[in-house]
C-alpha positions in Angstrom: 33.1 1.4 -69.1 33.9 -1.1 -66.5 33.6 0.3 -63.1 37.3 -0.3 -62.3 38.3 2.5 -64.7 35.4 5.1 -64.1 37.6 7.2 -62.0 40.4 7.3 -64.3 38.7 8.1 -67.6 39.8 11.7 -67.5 43.5 10.5 -66.7 43.4 8.3 -69.7 42.5 10.8 -72.2 44.7 11.9 -75.1 45.4 15.1 -73.2 47.0 13.4 -70.5 48.2 10.3 -72.2 48.4 7.5 -69.7 47.8 3.9 -68.9 46.0 2.7 -65.9 47.6 -0.6 -64.4 45.9 -2.6 -61.8 47.3 -5.7 -60.3 46.0 -8.2 -57.7 48.9 -9.7 -55.7 49.6 -11.6 -52.4 52.9 -11.3 -50.7 54.8 -13.1 -48.1 57.8 -11.3 -46.4 59.7 -13.3 -43.7 62.7 -12.6 -41.5 64.0 -13.7 -38.3 64.7 -12.0 -35.0 67.7 -13.7 -33.1 68.8 -12.5 -29.8 66.8 -9.5 -30.6 68.8 -8.8 -33.7 67.3 -8.8 -37.2 68.2 -11.4 -39.7 67.1 -10.8 -43.3 67.0 -13.8 -45.8 66.1 -12.1 -49.3 65.2 -15.5 -50.6 62.2 -15.4 -48.3 60.6 -12.3 -50.1 57.8 -13.4 -52.5 54.8 -12.1 -54.4 52.0 -13.9 -56.2 50.6 -12.1 -59.3 47.0 -12.9 -59.6 45.7 -10.7 -62.2 46.7 -7.7 -64.4 44.6 -5.2 -65.9 45.7 -2.4 -68.3 43.7 0.3 -69.9 43.6 1.7 -72.6 44.3 -1.9 -73.9 46.8 -2.8 -76.6 47.6 -6.3 -78.2 50.2 -7.7 -75.7 53.0 -9.6 -77.2 55.1 -10.3 -74.3 55.5 -8.8 -70.7 57.6 -9.3 -67.3 57.1 -8.8 -63.7 59.7 -8.4 -61.0 60.1 -7.2 -57.5 61.9 -4.2 -56.6 62.6 -1.9 -53.4 62.3 1.6 -55.1 63.1 3.9 -52.2 65.1 1.3 -50.4 67.6 0.9 -53.0 70.6 1.0 -50.4 71.4 -2.1 -48.2 71.6 -0.1 -45.3 68.3 1.7 -45.7 66.4 -1.7 -46.4 68.2 -3.2 -43.3 67.1 -0.2 -41.1 63.6 -0.6 -42.1 63.5 -4.3 -41.4 64.9 -3.6 -38.0 62.2 -1.0 -37.4 59.6 -3.8 -38.2 61.6 -6.2 -35.7 61.1 -3.4 -32.9 57.5 -3.2 -33.7 57.3 -7.0 -33.1 59.5 -7.1 -30.0 57.5 -4.5 -28.4 54.3 -6.8 -28.8 56.3 -9.9 -27.7 57.3 -8.1 -24.5 55.2 -5.0 -23.7 57.8 -4.6 -20.7 60.5 -4.0 -23.4 58.4 -1.3 -24.8 58.3 0.4 -21.2 61.8 0.0 -20.7 62.6 2.0 -24.0 60.6 4.7 -22.9 61.9 5.2 -19.5 65.5 3.9 -19.3 67.2 4.5 -22.6 70.0 7.0 -22.6 72.6 5.6 -24.8 73.1 2.8 -27.3 74.8 0.9 -24.3 71.5 1.3 -22.5 69.7 0.0 -25.6 72.0 -3.1 -25.7 71.5 -3.9 -22.2 67.8 -3.6 -22.3 67.6 -5.7 -25.5 69.9 -8.6 -23.7 67.6 -8.4 -20.8 64.4 -9.4 -22.7 65.7 -11.1 -25.8 69.1 -13.0 -25.0 69.1 -16.5 -26.1 65.7 -16.3 -28.0 64.7 -16.9 -31.6 61.6 -15.6 -33.3 60.5 -16.2 -36.8 58.1 -13.4 -38.5 56.1 -13.7 -41.7 54.2 -10.6 -43.0 51.5 -11.9 -45.7 48.8 -10.1 -47.8 45.9 -11.7 -49.6 45.1 -10.3 -52.8 45.8 -6.7 -52.3 44.7 -4.3 -55.2 47.3 -2.1 -56.6 46.3 0.7 -59.2 48.3 3.6 -60.6 48.5 5.6 -63.8 51.6 5.7 -65.8 52.4 7.6 -69.4 55.4 5.5 -69.9 55.5 3.6 -73.1 52.0 5.1 -74.5 53.4 6.2 -77.8 55.8 3.1 -78.3 53.2 0.3 -77.2 55.4 -0.7 -74.5 53.6 0.4 -71.2 55.5 0.1 -67.9 55.0 0.8 -64.3 56.4 0.4 -60.7 53.2 -0.4 -58.4 54.3 0.6 -55.1 52.3 -0.3 -51.9 52.6 3.3 -50.4 51.0 4.9 -53.4 49.0 2.1 -55.4 47.1 0.4 -52.7 43.3 1.1 -52.9 40.3 0.2 -51.2 37.8 -0.6 -53.9 37.4 -3.1 -56.7 34.9 -3.3 -59.5 33.0 -0.4 -57.8 32.8 -2.1 -54.5 34.7 -1.3 -51.3 37.3 -3.6 -49.8 39.0 -3.8 -46.6 42.5 -3.4 -47.7 44.2 -3.5 -44.4 42.2 -6.5 -43.3 44.2 -8.3 -46.0 47.5 -7.9 -43.9 48.6 -10.6 -41.3 51.8 -10.8 -39.3 52.6 -14.3 -37.7 55.3 -14.7 -34.9 56.7 -18.1 -34.1 59.1 -18.8 -31.2 58.8 -19.3 -27.6 55.9 -16.9 -27.9 53.5 -17.5 -30.9 50.9 -15.1 -31.9 49.4 -13.1 -34.9 48.6 -9.8 -35.5 45.6 -9.0 -38.0 43.2 -5.9 -38.0 40.9 -7.7 -35.7 43.5 -7.7 -33.2 45.2 -4.2 -33.7 45.2 -1.8 -36.5 48.1 -2.6 -38.7 47.9 0.5 -40.5 48.4 2.3 -37.1 51.6 0.5 -36.3 54.1 3.2 -36.7 57.8 3.2 -35.9 59.9 6.3 -35.8 62.9 6.4 -38.1 65.5 8.5 -36.4 67.7 8.8 -39.6 64.7 10.1 -41.8 63.2 11.9 -38.7 59.6 10.6 -39.8 57.1 8.0 -38.4 56.9 5.1 -40.8 54.0 2.8 -41.4 56.5 0.0 -41.3 54.6 -2.9 -42.4 53.7 -1.2 -45.4 57.0 -0.3 -46.1 58.8 -3.4 -46.0 56.6 -4.9 -48.7 58.5 -4.8 -52.0 57.1 -2.9 -55.2 55.9 -4.8 -58.3 57.6 -3.8 -61.6 55.6 -4.5 -64.7 56.8 -4.1 -68.3 54.7 -5.1 -71.4 55.5 -4.9 -75.3 52.8 -4.7 -77.9 51.5 -3.4 -81.0 50.9 0.5 -81.1 47.3 1.1 -81.4 45.4 4.5 -82.1 43.7 5.8 -79.0 40.4 5.7 -80.5 40.4 1.9 -81.0 41.4 1.2 -77.3 39.0 -1.0 -75.5 39.2 -2.4 -72.0 40.3 -6.2 -71.5 41.5 -7.9 -68.6 44.7 -10.0 -68.8 44.5 -12.6 -66.1 48.0 -13.9 -65.1 48.8 -16.4 -62.6 52.4 -16.7 -61.7 55.0 -16.6 -59.1 57.2 -13.6 -59.0 60.5 -14.8 -57.0 63.4 -12.4 -57.9 66.8 -13.6 -57.4 68.1 -11.2 -54.8 71.7 -12.8 -54.5 73.1 -10.0 -56.9 70.8 -7.3 -55.5 72.3 -7.0 -52.1 74.6 -9.0 -49.8 73.7 -8.5 -45.9 76.8 -9.5 -43.9 77.4 -9.2 -40.2 79.5 -6.1 -41.0 77.7 -4.7 -43.9 81.2 -3.7 -45.6 80.0 -4.1 -49.0 76.7 -2.1 -48.6 77.6 0.9 -50.8 79.0 -1.3 -53.7 75.7 -3.6 -53.4 73.5 -0.5 -53.6 74.5 0.0 -57.4 72.6 -3.4 -58.2 69.4 -2.3 -56.8 66.5 -0.3 -58.6 67.0 3.3 -58.1 
């Protein structure tokens, strides 16, 4: 058996009845920080799908891939997560800003004054990229029908081995900031996996630069095959997944339509 699936041989037995999905992807997630405020352009969220592996194998007739925010299906939640990512960036643009937040903040008005002090009349463009991330998860969906499907989430599906060899997963992340101050954050500069922002709504620490990367939904259709005839085969796919987010959500200045737009997102 291919080393890729050695650890999953038990999971894909007839008893458990599941498919192992593996995808190799690269991501680009961009947004702007104007006057210290977060501006999201959904059309600047991309994923390049390099390769897909499915085990046990079936004869694939068709397939589709799309991007989705599984746990961030409401606009206000997604916007808040990007704002947390912006806060992490702002603290690294001006370390004095981070110090002021720790010592001077008492109210929302104090927060506004501190923000204006450091970021009034400023503009920064931020791009978070990943390079050939390996995502792998098991799903029983579609085993009997020959139509396997899964949503590969960064938070649960990101792995640190490929073909039996270790890979430096977090070394594949890079954050580039372009503005009056230009710099980039890589694992050589700062451990990106340890950049955590506190979400006061959920009351939990968030590995924010993992959270804002969308999940990858895969669906296949093929012939139903007896489990004994399954073999491992790699399906190499090169395509750009660029979901049209216009109907997924609409972020306006007042977010008046947040609750209505959330119905169009993947729950």
